[in-house]
C-alpha positions, 0 to 999 in steps of 0.5 A: 094987417090981415092974417095972410099978410102976416103969414107972407111976411113971416115966410119972407123973414124966414127965407132971409134968415135961412139965406143968411145962415147958408151964407155964413155956413158957406163962409165958414166952410170956405175958411176951413178949406183955406186953413186945410190947404195952408196946413197941407202946404206947410211941409212944402213951404218948410222944404223950400226954406230948407232948400234955400238954406242948403243952396245959398248959405255957404258951407263951413265944413267939407261935405262929401257925398252930398248928392245922395241927400239932395236926391233924397230930399227931392224924392221925398218932396215928389212923394208928398206932392203925389199924395197931396194931389191924390188926397184931393180926390180920396178923403181917407188919404186926405185925412191921413195926410192932415194928421201927419202934417205936424209930424212931417213939419217937425221933421223938416224943422229938425233937419233945418236946425241940424243943417244950420248948426252943423254944415252952415254955421259950424256951431256943433263940434266935429266929428261928433255932430256931422250934418244930415247930408253926411249921415245919409251919405254914409248910409248910401256909400257903406250900405253893403257893410251895413246890410251884412251887419243887419243880417248878423244882428238879426241872426244873433237876435233871432237865435237868442230870442227864440231860445229864450222863448222856447225855454220861457214859455214851458217854464212859465206854464209849468210854474203856473200849473204845477205847485211843485214845479213852482216851488223849485223854480221860483227861488231860481227865478227870483235869484237869477232873473233880476240880475241884468243879463250883461252882468253875466258877461265874464261868466259867459266868456269863461263858459262858452267857447266862442263869443257868438255862443256867449252872446246867444246865451246872454240874449236868451237869458235876457228874454227868458226872464220876462217871458217866464214871469208873465207866462207864469202870472197869466196861467196862475190867474186864469179864471177857475170856472173855465177849468170847471166847464172844460172838466164837465165837458170831459177835458183832461189835464193836457186839454186844460193846459193847451186849450184853456190855460194857455189861450186864456193867458195869451194877453199876459204872455204877449206882454212878456214877449214885448218885454223880452224883445226889449231886453233882447235889443239892449243885450244884443248891442252889448253882446256884439261888443264881445268880439263878434265879427259883424253886427250893428253893435260891432259896426258902431264900435268900429266906426267910433274907433275911426271917429266916423260919427256919420256912420255911427248915426247911420247905424243908429238910424238903421237899428231904430228902423229894424227894432221898431219894425220887429216890435210892429210885427209882434203887435200885428201878430198880437192883433191877429191872435187876440182879435177881441183886444185889437187896438187896446194897446197902440204902437 
């Protein structure tokens, strides 16, 4: 066999192998696309199963206001289908939707199990476990009272947390900068700080003239301790070389504190802000049980007193959304201020 024939045969074999590889690649890509479509349609399938169970399995409990939940489920399905169509043309939305599919499917499964064990099969005792439709009906019907409660809670939380912040930042800064200040305040911090703020309720009620003022004091105290400790720690652990460079450039004491120490301690300060926000949330709910006129904690206690647990769960849902939103806002502020640490801590 001549050299030209061998070369021609090798080219033919190579072309056949390339054709087979392309065919396998096309087949794999087709299978992946099919799996992707099935994954994206899984929430639609689960929604259909939920809707069939909701419509065709007889209710064993009396349900009022079920139309609100029906409209909610239809609206959510419509939004998902809209994003599904848009994702066909925009890859970023498609990848985000694929990432969220397991979470969406899990939520639908929880709703389905919740619906079956309460409204349809009556396995969980009333009134402690109302069906999801009744909880959303409480949100829709009693939204005005809930909205007023949210405003009262935000006012109480905002004033208390702001006072804790305005006191905690200077205290922590002075403790980290001045040894004399640290000498006197450190024992107070160690003695008072670890005591839960709620343990001070009897003292607060005796000292302050109103329950509102007492609640503000408790929230301020709860947020003051972690903010002070983390600010103190951050200031005390700033690299001493930063101060030497600033002094060489002519920086005075005020400049060293405000332009060197505090900015360098910001990562630690933000940790204190997060911790203070968490303790403020807990204290807020307890503080609203002291006799305030409105608030989410008050609303939960009032609804529990009337055995309206659908309203209790509705208030808990609103509370989760509000508190999660505040933490998210604080993280956004942190990412704006600490650009070099953006994405280091996820929320």
